[in-house]
N, C-alpha and C positions, 0 to 999 in steps of 0.2 A: 775580799773586802772588808770591812765592815768598819763605820762609827763610833765615839760615844756622845752621846746626845742628855741634855739639860734640858729643864726644864721655869722657869719662871710663869711663877703666877701656879702650881700644881695642883691646889686647894677644887680651884670651881670647875666649870662642868663641861669648859672644851679644856684644860686641863685633864683632867678627868679621860676623860675619851683618847685621848695623844697618850694617855700612859697605858691605855688596856687596849691601843693599835701599836703602841710600840714595844711591850710588851712580847708580841710577837713574832715583830718583825725579823726576819732569818738575820738580816745586817748592822741591829742596831741596840744598841747594850745602853737604856739608859744609866747616868752617871747619878746624878742627884735629881731630883724637882724643890721648885721654897715654896716656902708661905710666911710670908712678915709672921701672920697670925697663930698657924698651926702650927713654927716649926716643933719638931721631937715627934705630930704625931706619925704613926706610922701611915700608911696610903691606906694599908684596907679598911680603917679605921673613916673613915672620907671616903674611901671607893669603896663600897660594902664590895661592890664586882668583883673585885679586887686584890679579896681575904687570899692568902695561901700562893697565888700568884706573885704578887710580888715584898718580893723580901727589903721592905727598903723602910724608911721614915723621910717625910716633909724639913727641910735644913730651911737657915734662915739667906737668906740672900745675900748676906757677908761673906755669905761664907762655902761659897763656888770656889773650883777650880775651871782650869780653860776643861771644853769637851770641843770635838770637829763640828758639832752645829746645834746652837740653844734657839729653842721655842720660843716667843712670848708672848705667855695668856694672861696680855694686865688692860685695864679699864681705859676707853678714847682718854686720853690725853697722859698719859702715865710711859708711853715708850718714848717718844721722838724727844723730848728735852734730855734725857739719857743713854743716848746711842749709840754717843761713844762709848758707851760703859760698858753696853753690853754686844755692842763690834769683837770690843777688846777681848773681849770672851771664848770667843771662840770664829774660828772663820769661817762660816756661812753661816747665814741667821735668817733666823723667817716669825713677823711678825703676825701676827694671829691679831690684832689689834687696828683698830681705821689709818693709826698712824703714818702711814705712810702709800694708799690704796689711792690715793689722789698724785697725781705729778704737777699738779697746778698747785704754787702755792695762793693765787688770787681766790684759785678756783676749793681749794680745800675753806682758805675762809670766809667765802660765802658757806662755804658748806656746813662750815662745823662752827662762824661766830668767832671766832678767834683767832688771831695768828700764826704759822705754819710755825714750833721753836724748832726747830731743823731744815729747814728751804735747800738747803745746797744735800743732803741727804735726798733729796728727792728725786731725782733723777740713778740715782746710784739701785734702786729698787725698782726690781723686775714687779711685775701684777700677777697676784700668785693664781692663772687663772690658766692649764694647762691648756683646754680644747680653744684656745687661742695666742695662746703661748708661747707651745709648746720646747723649741724652737730656741727661744731667750731662756726661760727655765731653766735649760741645759748648763747654759755658760754664766751661769746667774752665781751670783755671793750674796746679792742680797735680795729677798724676799718679800714682799708684800702677802699676803694675804686677804681672803674675800668678804666680802658679805654676806653673809647668809641668802637673802633678801635679792640681793643683787646677782646669787648667782643664781639663783630659780629664775630670773629673768629675761638677762644673758641667755641664760642656756635653751630658754624657749623662745627669746623672738631673733636665737646670730643668725638660720639659716635666708630669716625673711630680711635682717636688713643685709646681710655677704648677698641676698639679692636684688638688693635697690627698692624693694618694695615697698616699704613702710611709705605710708603718711603722717601719721599719726599712734600714741598707743595707750588707752587706758589701761590701768594696773590696777587688777586686784589679789590683794596678798591676803594669803593667813599663816598665822604663824602662832607656830608652841612655845607654852611656856616656861624651854630651858631658854627662849631666846633673851631672855630673862635675866638670867644670868642664876649664881648659888646663892649672892648676896640676896640679905633678905630686904624684900621694898612691901610699902604699902601695894604699891598692881601689882603683887607677884604671892600677894594675903592666899590662903585655899579660900579662905569665907568670902574674901574680894573676887576671884580667879573662872572658880567649880562654875559649874554650867550658867558663863557667859559669852556671848558673842561682841567682842568692847571694839570700838574701831579709837584706836591712839595715834594711828599717822590720818585724819583725812586726807587731809596735801602735806607738802614740803615734804618726803621722804629723804633722807640722806642720800642710803641707799642710789638713789635716781642720780647722783653725776656720777656713780660707776658704771651705771648704765650709758650713760654716752657714751661716757669714753670708750668699754668696746664696741657699740654698736652701734656709734655715731651717733650724730643730732639731729633730731625730730621729737616734735613736740609729744612730751613722753608728762602721766600723768598719776600719781601711784596713791593709794589707799591701803590701807594695811589695821589688817582685823587679828585680835589674837585669838583663841578656842582653846576647844576645850585640850587639845591634845598636848602630850611632854615635851617630844619628840615632831617635827617639821614642818615643815613651808609649801606652800600651794601657790606660786602663780599661775591665774589664768587673767592673761593678755590680750584683752580687744582690740584687734588690729588691724583700724583702718590701713585698704592698701592705697596704690596710688591705678591699678584696673584690678579685674576682676581675674583673681585668680583658677585654677582650674583641680580637683581633686588629684590628677594625675604628673601634675607640675609639683604643683606644694609635696604629696611624698619625694618626688625626687630632689625640691632642695632639702628637705630631711635627713634624706639615706645623702649624700655628695655631702652636708656637715657631717655627721654623726658614723660611717657608716666606719670608720675605722678608730672609731675610740669608745676604748675598753671596757666608760663607766658609763657611758647614754645611750638609753635606752629607748628606743620608740614605741611608745605603746598606745597603739590607736586600733585596736578590735572589734568583730562586729553585733562582739555577745561577752556576753556575762558582765560579772560584779565591776571588775578593775579592767574598763574596756579603754580608761584614759587613764591619766599620772592620778597614783593617792597616794601619801607624805604612810601611810600608814606602816605599808606595805615595805619602808625602804629605814625605818629605822637603823641602824647602828651601822650602817650598812657607807659605802661611797656611791654607790649610784644614782645617776638623776635622770631618771624616768619626760620626753617627753613627748606632747600629744600635741595636736591640732583638729578641728572641727569646721566646715568651710558651713560660712551660710549663702545658698544656694540666692541666684539674681542675683549679691549686692557684692563692693570693697571691701564685705569683713571678715578676718584670718582671725577667730579664736585659741589663742596660746597659748599651750598648757606646764610646767612644771613642776612635777613636785622633784619636793629632796627630803634628809636626815641633814637640821641646821647643825647638829653637832657634828657630822660625817662630814658629806658633800661641801655640807655648810662653810667646815670652819675648820678641824682635825683630820681629816679622809682627804678634803685635797693641801693643806699642810704635808700632811706622807708624802704623797703622789708628787708634790715639786719638789721636796726632800730625793724622793727617789732619781728622780730627773736630772738634779743638778749633783749628786753624789756619783750616776751611772748603770745607780741601781736598775734593774728591773723594773717601770713603771707601774706594777700589778702588787709589786711589795707589801706583803702583809696587808691589804685590800681586800685578799678575797673573801669576808663574812660574804655571803647576798641575802642576810635577813632569814625572817623567820614570819611560821604563816602555819594559826594565825596568831594570832597575838592583841 
């Protein structure tokens, strides 16, 4: 079995990552990718890594035909208001924006500062994090994307959350520049960004709502800072627990949670440069590396997760969801395991 797929918003970084991964997917054929501003441009002229790989040009969104699966890679606010149109184009819809990640319309309005334009659709979407929603995703027709920072926090915290030991979390998020998207802005200007460590969300990070939706309600304080990386997210979560945890018990919690997960690796070594999660080694992959460190004699655990924000934080997880809902091997098209050194 194979599926025809289309991408709305193929000129951006997430669209480009989808094109790269789908180009070698054993069960998917790319029918089209759109761009409002660059219709007619060869894909290789925008995503130079795909030169000679995809003999396609971007098309205007009005020129698309129906496909089996459609990926929506549009900025926040541009998908939800047109969801009925996009749903008419494909049997399965995977929306990588934030439009349908939250299932509560009131929570959406508090988080994003505006009423949801299609609240009746919220319950029709399944949150697209396979590590927490796998069985629902197998039956899903409409799948929401995941926030990259939320994914890093969720995977770092999930074993502790399931054990019911979290009392409070202070999460420090370091992110790469590609998280800002491909459209030029003052904050992503090279002269302003290079060599910078700029905290852009000291409080009130929007992805906190996704963490509460996945891991449960507990005091959560998030600070996000840009780094000189292009790709990557590192979530360092300072977890105050309701009792002191032993090293062996914590190991068991993480192993029980992730032993059968194809893309989550526990990284906690006793020696070497890469003894804890490091986003640099994950560029281009769908892996999430998680780890932890216990502060002896206290109720404090530092839980970490590193991902590629364009991979496991966006396009990679979206394809993992497509594999599940279409009945393919969950790992199909996602075998790339990174480079070293980079």
